[in-house]
mmCIF file of the N, C-alpha and C atoms, coordinates in Angstrom:
data_MODEL
# 
_entry.id   MODEL 
# 
loop_
_atom_site.group_PDB 
_atom_site.id 
_atom_site.type_symbol 
_atom_site.label_atom_id 
_atom_site.label_alt_id 
_atom_site.label_comp_id 
_atom_site.label_asym_id 
_atom_site.label_entity_id 
_atom_site.label_seq_id 
_atom_site.pdbx_PDB_ins_code 
_atom_site.Cartn_x 
_atom_site.Cartn_y 
_atom_site.Cartn_z 
_atom_site.occupancy 
_atom_site.B_iso_or_equiv 
_atom_site.pdbx_formal_charge 
_atom_site.auth_seq_id 
_atom_site.auth_comp_id 
_atom_site.auth_asym_id 
_atom_site.auth_atom_id 
_atom_site.pdbx_PDB_model_num 
ATOM 1   N N  . UNK A 1 1  ? 2.875  -67.375 9.999  1.00 0.00 ? 1  UNK A N  1 
ATOM 2   C CA . UNK A 1 1  ? 3.781  -68.128 10.830 1.00 0.00 ? 1  UNK A CA 1 
ATOM 3   C C  . UNK A 1 1  ? 5.213  -67.772 10.428 1.00 0.00 ? 1  UNK A C  1 
ATOM 4   N N  . UNK A 1 2  ? 5.941  -67.003 11.247 1.00 0.00 ? 2  UNK A N  1 
ATOM 5   C CA . UNK A 1 2  ? 7.315  -66.638 10.929 1.00 0.00 ? 2  UNK A CA 1 
ATOM 6   C C  . UNK A 1 2  ? 8.256  -67.845 10.939 1.00 0.00 ? 2  UNK A C  1 
ATOM 7   N N  . UNK A 1 3  ? 9.198  -67.834 10.005 1.00 0.00 ? 3  UNK A N  1 
ATOM 8   C CA . UNK A 1 3  ? 10.236 -68.859 9.942  1.00 0.00 ? 3  UNK A CA 1 
ATOM 9   C C  . UNK A 1 3  ? 11.582 -68.222 10.236 1.00 0.00 ? 3  UNK A C  1 
ATOM 10  N N  . UNK A 1 4  ? 12.359 -68.862 11.088 1.00 0.00 ? 4  UNK A N  1 
ATOM 11  C CA . UNK A 1 4  ? 13.718 -68.438 11.383 1.00 0.00 ? 4  UNK A CA 1 
ATOM 12  C C  . UNK A 1 4  ? 14.633 -69.540 10.870 1.00 0.00 ? 4  UNK A C  1 
ATOM 13  N N  . UNK A 1 5  ? 15.579 -69.173 10.013 1.00 0.00 ? 5  UNK A N  1 
ATOM 14  C CA . UNK A 1 5  ? 16.477 -70.168 9.443  1.00 0.00 ? 5  UNK A CA 1 
ATOM 15  C C  . UNK A 1 5  ? 17.910 -69.832 9.794  1.00 0.00 ? 5  UNK A C  1 
ATOM 16  N N  . UNK A 1 6  ? 18.667 -70.853 10.176 1.00 0.00 ? 6  UNK A N  1 
ATOM 17  C CA . UNK A 1 6  ? 20.084 -70.688 10.458 1.00 0.00 ? 6  UNK A CA 1 
ATOM 18  C C  . UNK A 1 6  ? 20.840 -71.784 9.723  1.00 0.00 ? 6  UNK A C  1 
ATOM 19  N N  . UNK A 1 7  ? 21.940 -71.401 9.142  1.00 0.00 ? 7  UNK A N  1 
ATOM 20  C CA . UNK A 1 7  ? 22.756 -72.322 8.367  1.00 0.00 ? 7  UNK A CA 1 
ATOM 21  C C  . UNK A 1 7  ? 24.183 -72.242 8.900  1.00 0.00 ? 7  UNK A C  1 
ATOM 22  N N  . UNK A 1 8  ? 24.771 -73.383 9.227  1.00 0.00 ? 8  UNK A N  1 
ATOM 23  C CA . UNK A 1 8  ? 26.125 -73.346 9.771  1.00 0.00 ? 8  UNK A CA 1 
ATOM 24  C C  . UNK A 1 8  ? 26.694 -74.727 9.972  1.00 0.00 ? 8  UNK A C  1 
ATOM 25  N N  . UNK A 1 9  ? 27.791 -74.794 10.716 1.00 0.00 ? 9  UNK A N  1 
ATOM 26  C CA . UNK A 1 9  ? 28.438 -76.085 10.949 1.00 0.00 ? 9  UNK A CA 1 
ATOM 27  C C  . UNK A 1 9  ? 27.575 -76.989 11.828 1.00 0.00 ? 9  UNK A C  1 
ATOM 28  N N  . UNK A 1 10 ? 27.845 -78.284 11.782 1.00 0.00 ? 10 UNK A N  1 
ATOM 29  C CA . UNK A 1 10 ? 27.077 -79.226 12.596 1.00 0.00 ? 10 UNK A CA 1 
ATOM 30  C C  . UNK A 1 10 ? 27.170 -78.912 14.087 1.00 0.00 ? 10 UNK A C  1 
ATOM 31  N N  . UNK A 1 11 ? 26.067 -79.153 14.782 1.00 0.00 ? 11 UNK A N  1 
ATOM 32  C CA . UNK A 1 11 ? 25.972 -78.957 16.227 1.00 0.00 ? 11 UNK A CA 1 
ATOM 33  C C  . UNK A 1 11 ? 25.433 -80.225 16.869 1.00 0.00 ? 11 UNK A C  1 
ATOM 34  N N  . UNK A 1 12 ? 25.692 -80.363 18.147 1.00 0.00 ? 12 UNK A N  1 
ATOM 35  C CA . UNK A 1 12 ? 25.104 -81.480 18.881 1.00 0.00 ? 12 UNK A CA 1 
ATOM 36  C C  . UNK A 1 12 ? 23.601 -81.245 19.005 1.00 0.00 ? 12 UNK A C  1 
ATOM 37  N N  . UNK A 1 13 ? 22.861 -82.293 19.254 1.00 0.00 ? 13 UNK A N  1 
ATOM 38  C CA . UNK A 1 13 ? 21.414 -82.151 19.430 1.00 0.00 ? 13 UNK A CA 1 
ATOM 39  C C  . UNK A 1 13 ? 21.091 -81.208 20.578 1.00 0.00 ? 13 UNK A C  1 
ATOM 40  N N  . UNK A 1 14 ? 21.877 -81.280 21.645 1.00 0.00 ? 14 UNK A N  1 
ATOM 41  C CA . UNK A 1 14 ? 21.642 -80.406 22.795 1.00 0.00 ? 14 UNK A CA 1 
ATOM 42  C C  . UNK A 1 14 ? 21.827 -78.933 22.409 1.00 0.00 ? 14 UNK A C  1 
ATOM 43  N N  . UNK A 1 15 ? 22.877 -78.621 21.650 1.00 0.00 ? 15 UNK A N  1 
ATOM 44  C CA . UNK A 1 15 ? 23.100 -77.239 21.211 1.00 0.00 ? 15 UNK A CA 1 
ATOM 45  C C  . UNK A 1 15 ? 21.968 -76.777 20.286 1.00 0.00 ? 15 UNK A C  1 
ATOM 46  N N  . UNK A 1 16 ? 21.492 -77.671 19.420 1.00 0.00 ? 16 UNK A N  1 
ATOM 47  C CA . UNK A 1 16 ? 20.379 -77.315 18.534 1.00 0.00 ? 16 UNK A CA 1 
ATOM 48  C C  . UNK A 1 16 ? 19.117 -77.025 19.344 1.00 0.00 ? 16 UNK A C  1 
ATOM 49  N N  . UNK A 1 17 ? 18.867 -77.809 20.390 1.00 0.00 ? 17 UNK A N  1 
ATOM 50  C CA . UNK A 1 17 ? 17.701 -77.550 21.245 1.00 0.00 ? 17 UNK A CA 1 
ATOM 51  C C  . UNK A 1 17 ? 17.810 -76.178 21.901 1.00 0.00 ? 17 UNK A C  1 
ATOM 52  N N  . UNK A 1 18 ? 18.987 -75.874 22.443 1.00 0.00 ? 18 UNK A N  1 
ATOM 53  C CA . UNK A 1 18 ? 19.204 -74.573 23.086 1.00 0.00 ? 18 UNK A CA 1 
ATOM 54  C C  . UNK A 1 18 ? 19.017 -73.430 22.090 1.00 0.00 ? 18 UNK A C  1 
ATOM 55  N N  . UNK A 1 19 ? 19.629 -73.556 20.921 1.00 0.00 ? 19 UNK A N  1 
ATOM 56  C CA . UNK A 1 19 ? 19.540 -72.506 19.917 1.00 0.00 ? 19 UNK A CA 1 
ATOM 57  C C  . UNK A 1 19 ? 18.101 -72.316 19.448 1.00 0.00 ? 19 UNK A C  1 
ATOM 58  N N  . UNK A 1 20 ? 17.407 -73.410 19.196 1.00 0.00 ? 20 UNK A N  1 
ATOM 59  C CA . UNK A 1 20 ? 16.025 -73.318 18.730 1.00 0.00 ? 20 UNK A CA 1 
ATOM 60  C C  . UNK A 1 20 ? 15.142 -72.627 19.766 1.00 0.00 ? 20 UNK A C  1 
ATOM 61  N N  . UNK A 1 21 ? 15.337 -72.945 21.033 1.00 0.00 ? 21 UNK A N  1 
ATOM 62  C CA . UNK A 1 21 ? 14.539 -72.320 22.079 1.00 0.00 ? 21 UNK A CA 1 
ATOM 63  C C  . UNK A 1 21 ? 14.821 -70.823 22.163 1.00 0.00 ? 21 UNK A C  1 
ATOM 64  N N  . UNK A 1 22 ? 16.099 -70.447 22.152 1.00 0.00 ? 22 UNK A N  1 
ATOM 65  C CA . UNK A 1 22 ? 16.452 -69.030 22.231 1.00 0.00 ? 22 UNK A CA 1 
ATOM 66  C C  . UNK A 1 22 ? 15.940 -68.254 21.016 1.00 0.00 ? 22 UNK A C  1 
ATOM 67  N N  . UNK A 1 23 ? 16.075 -68.833 19.832 1.00 0.00 ? 23 UNK A N  1 
ATOM 68  C CA . UNK A 1 23 ? 15.607 -68.162 18.614 1.00 0.00 ? 23 UNK A CA 1 
ATOM 69  C C  . UNK A 1 23 ? 14.079 -68.046 18.625 1.00 0.00 ? 23 UNK A C  1 
ATOM 70  N N  . UNK A 1 24 ? 13.414 -69.080 19.098 1.00 0.00 ? 24 UNK A N  1 
ATOM 71  C CA . UNK A 1 24 ? 11.961 -69.060 19.185 1.00 0.00 ? 24 UNK A CA 1 
ATOM 72  C C  . UNK A 1 24 ? 11.490 -67.962 20.127 1.00 0.00 ? 24 UNK A C  1 
ATOM 73  N N  . UNK A 1 25 ? 12.097 -67.900 21.307 1.00 0.00 ? 25 UNK A N  1 
ATOM 74  C CA . UNK A 1 25 ? 11.713 -66.877 22.287 1.00 0.00 ? 25 UNK A CA 1 
ATOM 75  C C  . UNK A 1 25 ? 11.942 -65.472 21.750 1.00 0.00 ? 25 UNK A C  1 
ATOM 76  N N  . UNK A 1 26 ? 13.063 -65.251 21.100 1.00 0.00 ? 26 UNK A N  1 
ATOM 77  C CA . UNK A 1 26 ? 13.383 -63.938 20.542 1.00 0.00 ? 26 UNK A CA 1 
ATOM 78  C C  . UNK A 1 26 ? 12.393 -63.549 19.437 1.00 0.00 ? 26 UNK A C  1 
ATOM 79  N N  . UNK A 1 27 ? 12.130 -64.461 18.523 1.00 0.00 ? 27 UNK A N  1 
ATOM 80  C CA . UNK A 1 27 ? 11.202 -64.166 17.433 1.00 0.00 ? 27 UNK A CA 1 
ATOM 81  C C  . UNK A 1 27 ? 9.784  -63.949 17.956 1.00 0.00 ? 27 UNK A C  1 
ATOM 82  N N  . UNK A 1 28 ? 9.374  -64.726 18.939 1.00 0.00 ? 28 UNK A N  1 
ATOM 83  C CA . UNK A 1 28 ? 8.029  -64.570 19.514 1.00 0.00 ? 28 UNK A CA 1 
ATOM 84  C C  . UNK A 1 28 ? 7.884  -63.178 20.134 1.00 0.00 ? 28 UNK A C  1 
ATOM 85  N N  . UNK A 1 29 ? 8.918  -62.730 20.870 1.00 0.00 ? 29 UNK A N  1 
ATOM 86  C CA . UNK A 1 29 ? 8.879  -61.378 21.439 1.00 0.00 ? 29 UNK A CA 1 
ATOM 87  C C  . UNK A 1 29 ? 8.835  -60.331 20.334 1.00 0.00 ? 29 UNK A C  1 
ATOM 88  N N  . UNK A 1 30 ? 9.695  -60.473 19.349 1.00 0.00 ? 30 UNK A N  1 
ATOM 89  C CA . UNK A 1 30 ? 9.783  -59.493 18.265 1.00 0.00 ? 30 UNK A CA 1 
ATOM 90  C C  . UNK A 1 30 ? 8.499  -59.368 17.465 1.00 0.00 ? 30 UNK A C  1 
ATOM 91  N N  . UNK A 1 31 ? 7.860  -60.487 17.207 1.00 0.00 ? 31 UNK A N  1 
ATOM 92  C CA . UNK A 1 31 ? 6.623  -60.480 16.419 1.00 0.00 ? 31 UNK A CA 1 
ATOM 93  C C  . UNK A 1 31 ? 5.382  -60.325 17.283 1.00 0.00 ? 31 UNK A C  1 
ATOM 94  N N  . UNK A 1 32 ? 5.540  -60.452 18.590 1.00 0.00 ? 32 UNK A N  1 
ATOM 95  C CA . UNK A 1 32 ? 4.378  -60.378 19.467 1.00 0.00 ? 32 UNK A CA 1 
ATOM 96  C C  . UNK A 1 32 ? 3.440  -61.551 19.277 1.00 0.00 ? 32 UNK A C  1 
ATOM 97  N N  . UNK A 1 33 ? 4.022  -62.718 19.018 1.00 0.00 ? 33 UNK A N  1 
ATOM 98  C CA . UNK A 1 33 ? 3.240  -63.934 18.775 1.00 0.00 ? 33 UNK A CA 1 
ATOM 99  C C  . UNK A 1 33 ? 3.584  -64.995 19.808 1.00 0.00 ? 33 UNK A C  1 
ATOM 100 N N  . UNK A 1 34 ? 2.715  -65.994 19.967 1.00 0.00 ? 34 UNK A N  1 
ATOM 101 C CA . UNK A 1 34 ? 3.055  -67.098 20.861 1.00 0.00 ? 34 UNK A CA 1 
ATOM 102 C C  . UNK A 1 34 ? 4.177  -67.942 20.252 1.00 0.00 ? 34 UNK A C  1 
ATOM 103 N N  . UNK A 1 35 ? 4.935  -68.613 21.112 1.00 0.00 ? 35 UNK A N  1 
ATOM 104 C CA . UNK A 1 35 ? 6.036  -69.452 20.633 1.00 0.00 ? 35 UNK A CA 1 
ATOM 105 C C  . UNK A 1 35 ? 5.564  -70.520 19.645 1.00 0.00 ? 35 UNK A C  1 
ATOM 106 N N  . UNK A 1 36 ? 4.330  -70.956 19.797 1.00 0.00 ? 36 UNK A N  1 
ATOM 107 C CA . UNK A 1 36 ? 3.804  -72.009 18.912 1.00 0.00 ? 36 UNK A CA 1 
ATOM 108 C C  . UNK A 1 36 ? 3.702  -71.544 17.455 1.00 0.00 ? 36 UNK A C  1 
ATOM 109 N N  . UNK A 1 37 ? 3.773  -70.247 17.225 1.00 0.00 ? 37 UNK A N  1 
ATOM 110 C CA . UNK A 1 37 ? 3.657  -69.722 15.869 1.00 0.00 ? 37 UNK A CA 1 
ATOM 111 C C  . UNK A 1 37 ? 5.006  -69.613 15.165 1.00 0.00 ? 37 UNK A C  1 
ATOM 112 N N  . UNK A 1 38 ? 6.093  -69.879 15.866 1.00 0.00 ? 38 UNK A N  1 
ATOM 113 C CA . UNK A 1 38 ? 7.433  -69.694 15.313 1.00 0.00 ? 38 UNK A CA 1 
ATOM 114 C C  . UNK A 1 38 ? 8.014  -71.028 14.849 1.00 0.00 ? 38 UNK A C  1 
ATOM 115 N N  . UNK A 1 39 ? 8.571  -71.036 13.649 1.00 0.00 ? 39 UNK A N  1 
ATOM 116 C CA . UNK A 1 39 ? 9.226  -72.226 13.094 1.00 0.00 ? 39 UNK A CA 1 
ATOM 117 C C  . UNK A 1 39 ? 10.716 -71.926 12.974 1.00 0.00 ? 39 UNK A C  1 
ATOM 118 N N  . UNK A 1 40 ? 11.555 -72.809 13.500 1.00 0.00 ? 40 UNK A N  1 
ATOM 119 C CA . UNK A 1 40 ? 13.007 -72.673 13.385 1.00 0.00 ? 40 UNK A CA 1 
ATOM 120 C C  . UNK A 1 40 ? 13.527 -73.844 12.549 1.00 0.00 ? 40 UNK A C  1 
ATOM 121 N N  . UNK A 1 41 ? 14.328 -73.528 11.531 1.00 0.00 ? 41 UNK A N  1 
ATOM 122 C CA . UNK A 1 41 ? 14.928 -74.555 10.679 1.00 0.00 ? 41 UNK A CA 1 
ATOM 123 C C  . UNK A 1 41 ? 16.443 -74.414 10.783 1.00 0.00 ? 41 UNK A C  1 
ATOM 124 N N  . UNK A 1 42 ? 17.103 -75.485 11.180 1.00 0.00 ? 42 UNK A N  1 
ATOM 125 C CA . UNK A 1 42 ? 18.560 -75.502 11.285 1.00 0.00 ? 42 UNK A CA 1 
ATOM 126 C C  . UNK A 1 42 ? 19.103 -76.387 10.174 1.00 0.00 ? 42 UNK A C  1 
ATOM 127 N N  . UNK A 1 43 ? 19.932 -75.803 9.321  1.00 0.00 ? 43 UNK A N  1 
ATOM 128 C CA . UNK A 1 43 ? 20.557 -76.537 8.234  1.00 0.00 ? 43 UNK A CA 1 
ATOM 129 C C  . UNK A 1 43 ? 22.047 -76.635 8.532  1.00 0.00 ? 43 UNK A C  1 
ATOM 130 N N  . UNK A 1 44 ? 22.561 -77.842 8.565  1.00 0.00 ? 44 UNK A N  1 
ATOM 131 C CA . UNK A 1 44 ? 23.962 -78.058 8.885  1.00 0.00 ? 44 UNK A CA 1 
ATOM 132 C C  . UNK A 1 44 ? 24.785 -78.296 7.620  1.00 0.00 ? 44 UNK A C  1 
ATOM 133 N N  . UNK A 1 45 ? 25.964 -77.723 7.637  1.00 0.00 ? 45 UNK A N  1 
ATOM 134 C CA . UNK A 1 45 ? 26.901 -77.882 6.519  1.00 0.00 ? 45 UNK A CA 1 
ATOM 135 C C  . UNK A 1 45 ? 28.257 -78.298 7.075  1.00 0.00 ? 45 UNK A C  1 
ATOM 136 N N  . UNK A 1 46 ? 28.669 -79.540 6.848  1.00 0.00 ? 46 UNK A N  1 
ATOM 137 C CA . UNK A 1 46 ? 29.977 -79.963 7.332  1.00 0.00 ? 46 UNK A CA 1 
ATOM 138 C C  . UNK A 1 46 ? 31.090 -79.196 6.613  1.00 0.00 ? 46 UNK A C  1 
ATOM 139 N N  . UNK A 1 47 ? 32.260 -79.068 7.241  1.00 0.00 ? 47 UNK A N  1 
ATOM 140 C CA . UNK A 1 47 ? 33.344 -78.267 6.666  1.00 0.00 ? 47 UNK A CA 1 
ATOM 141 C C  . UNK A 1 47 ? 33.733 -78.659 5.243  1.00 0.00 ? 47 UNK A C  1 
ATOM 142 N N  . UNK A 1 48 ? 33.576 -79.919 4.887  1.00 0.00 ? 48 UNK A N  1 
ATOM 143 C CA . UNK A 1 48 ? 33.943 -80.328 3.528  1.00 0.00 ? 48 UNK A CA 1 
ATOM 144 C C  . UNK A 1 48 ? 32.944 -79.838 2.483  1.00 0.00 ? 48 UNK A C  1 
ATOM 145 N N  . UNK A 1 49 ? 31.813 -79.274 2.931  1.00 0.00 ? 49 UNK A N  1 
ATOM 146 C CA . UNK A 1 49 ? 30.819 -78.738 2.002  1.00 0.00 ? 49 UNK A CA 1 
ATOM 147 C C  . UNK A 1 49 ? 30.793 -77.219 1.987  1.00 0.00 ? 49 UNK A C  1 
ATOM 148 N N  . UNK A 1 50 ? 31.763 -76.584 2.650  1.00 0.00 ? 50 UNK A N  1 
ATOM 149 C CA . UNK A 1 50 ? 31.786 -75.131 2.736  1.00 0.00 ? 50 UNK A CA 1 
ATOM 150 C C  . UNK A 1 50 ? 33.120 -74.618 2.215  1.00 0.00 ? 50 UNK A C  1 
ATOM 151 N N  . UNK A 1 51 ? 33.047 -73.620 1.333  1.00 0.00 ? 51 UNK A N  1 
ATOM 152 C CA . UNK A 1 51 ? 34.259 -73.001 0.793  1.00 0.00 ? 51 UNK A CA 1 
ATOM 153 C C  . UNK A 1 51 ? 34.231 -71.510 1.081  1.00 0.00 ? 51 UNK A C  1 
ATOM 154 N N  . UNK A 1 52 ? 35.377 -70.974 1.468  1.00 0.00 ? 52 UNK A N  1 
ATOM 155 C CA . UNK A 1 52 ? 35.540 -69.543 1.684  1.00 0.00 ? 52 UNK A CA 1 
ATOM 156 C C  . UNK A 1 52 ? 36.748 -69.116 0.870  1.00 0.00 ? 52 UNK A C  1 
ATOM 157 N N  . UNK A 1 53 ? 36.594 -68.061 0.113  1.00 0.00 ? 53 UNK A N  1 
ATOM 158 C CA . UNK A 1 53 ? 37.682 -67.567 -0.740 1.00 0.00 ? 53 UNK A CA 1 
ATOM 159 C C  . UNK A 1 53 ? 38.193 -68.665 -1.668 1.00 0.00 ? 53 UNK A C  1 
ATOM 160 N N  . UNK A 1 54 ? 37.290 -69.541 -2.089 1.00 0.00 ? 54 UNK A N  1 
ATOM 161 C CA . UNK A 1 54 ? 37.640 -70.596 -3.025 1.00 0.00 ? 54 UNK A CA 1 
ATOM 162 C C  . UNK A 1 54 ? 38.356 -71.778 -2.411 1.00 0.00 ? 54 UNK A C  1 
ATOM 163 N N  . UNK A 1 55 ? 38.463 -71.815 -1.080 1.00 0.00 ? 55 UNK A N  1 
ATOM 164 C CA . UNK A 1 55 ? 39.154 -72.919 -0.420 1.00 0.00 ? 55 UNK A CA 1 
ATOM 165 C C  . UNK A 1 55 ? 38.199 -73.619 0.529  1.00 0.00 ? 55 UNK A C  1 
ATOM 166 N N  . UNK A 1 56 ? 38.289 -74.951 0.553  1.00 0.00 ? 56 UNK A N  1 
ATOM 167 C CA . UNK A 1 56 ? 37.436 -75.728 1.446  1.00 0.00 ? 56 UNK A CA 1 
ATOM 168 C C  . UNK A 1 56 ? 37.844 -75.491 2.892  1.00 0.00 ? 56 UNK A C  1 
ATOM 169 N N  . UNK A 1 57 ? 36.856 -75.253 3.745  1.00 0.00 ? 57 UNK A N  1 
ATOM 170 C CA . UNK A 1 57 ? 37.116 -74.984 5.157  1.00 0.00 ? 57 UNK A CA 1 
ATOM 171 C C  . UNK A 1 57 ? 37.820 -76.175 5.808  1.00 0.00 ? 57 UNK A C  1 
ATOM 172 N N  . UNK A 1 58 ? 37.474 -77.391 5.422  1.00 0.00 ? 58 UNK A N  1 
ATOM 173 C CA . UNK A 1 58 ? 38.104 -78.569 6.030  1.00 0.00 ? 58 UNK A CA 1 
ATOM 174 C C  . UNK A 1 58 ? 39.588 -78.644 5.699  1.00 0.00 ? 58 UNK A C  1 
ATOM 175 N N  . UNK A 1 59 ? 40.002 -78.059 4.579  1.00 0.00 ? 59 UNK A N  1 
ATOM 176 C CA . UNK A 1 59 ? 41.413 -78.070 4.192  1.00 0.00 ? 59 UNK A CA 1 
ATOM 177 C C  . UNK A 1 59 ? 42.216 -76.989 4.890  1.00 0.00 ? 59 UNK A C  1 
ATOM 178 N N  . UNK A 1 60 ? 41.568 -75.858 5.185  1.00 0.00 ? 60 UNK A N  1 
ATOM 179 C CA . UNK A 1 60 ? 42.306 -74.726 5.735  1.00 0.00 ? 60 UNK A CA 1 
ATOM 180 C C  . UNK A 1 60 ? 41.380 -73.870 6.585  1.00 0.00 ? 60 UNK A C  1 
ATOM 181 N N  . UNK A 1 61 ? 41.218 -74.236 7.840  1.00 0.00 ? 61 UNK A N  1 
ATOM 182 C CA . UNK A 1 61 ? 40.330 -73.480 8.734  1.00 0.00 ? 61 UNK A CA 1 
ATOM 183 C C  . UNK A 1 61 ? 40.812 -72.049 8.942  1.00 0.00 ? 61 UNK A C  1 
ATOM 184 N N  . UNK A 1 62 ? 42.061 -71.752 8.681  1.00 0.00 ? 62 UNK A N  1 
ATOM 185 C CA . UNK A 1 62 ? 42.577 -70.386 8.833  1.00 0.00 ? 62 UNK A CA 1 
ATOM 186 C C  . UNK A 1 62 ? 41.860 -69.433 7.879  1.00 0.00 ? 62 UNK A C  1 
ATOM 187 N N  . UNK A 1 63 ? 41.281 -69.956 6.811  1.00 0.00 ? 63 UNK A N  1 
ATOM 188 C CA . UNK A 1 63 ? 40.585 -69.113 5.842  1.00 0.00 ? 63 UNK A CA 1 
ATOM 189 C C  . UNK A 1 63 ? 39.430 -68.353 6.507  1.00 0.00 ? 63 UNK A C  1 
ATOM 190 N N  . UNK A 1 64 ? 38.904 -68.891 7.606  1.00 0.00 ? 64 UNK A N  1 
ATOM 191 C CA . UNK A 1 64 ? 37.789 -68.241 8.288  1.00 0.00 ? 64 UNK A CA 1 
ATOM 192 C C  . UNK A 1 64 ? 38.209 -66.998 9.051  1.00 0.00 ? 64 UNK A C  1 
ATOM 193 N N  . UNK A 1 65 ? 39.477 -66.871 9.372  1.00 0.00 ? 65 UNK A N  1 
ATOM 194 C CA . UNK A 1 65 ? 39.927 -65.736 10.179 1.00 0.00 ? 65 UNK A CA 1 
ATOM 195 C C  . UNK A 1 65 ? 40.766 -64.745 9.402  1.00 0.00 ? 65 UNK A C  1 
ATOM 196 N N  . UNK A 1 66 ? 41.019 -65.022 8.136  1.00 0.00 ? 66 UNK A N  1 
ATOM 197 C CA . UNK A 1 66 ? 41.824 -64.113 7.330  1.00 0.00 ? 66 UNK A CA 1 
ATOM 198 C C  . UNK A 1 66 ? 41.028 -62.872 6.971  1.00 0.00 ? 66 UNK A C  1 
ATOM 199 N N  . UNK A 1 67 ? 41.728 -61.754 6.822  1.00 0.00 ? 67 UNK A N  1 
ATOM 200 C CA . UNK A 1 67 ? 41.081 -60.493 6.406  1.00 0.00 ? 67 UNK A CA 1 
ATOM 201 C C  . UNK A 1 67 ? 40.892 -60.465 4.915  1.00 0.00 ? 67 UNK A C  1 
# 
């Protein structure tokens, strides 16, 4: 049973449903398995729990676009 995991910022329930369906369909095609065999796990991380370049994303969202 393949597992697809995605980790990112919080999403609405509707967006999670859409993403899970699209990821399930893609993985099912790729593995040649029925959709019932695919597990999708979405892990949410609010900006105050994510740091980039040593800075919290909630403090400075510009850190995400810097080179």
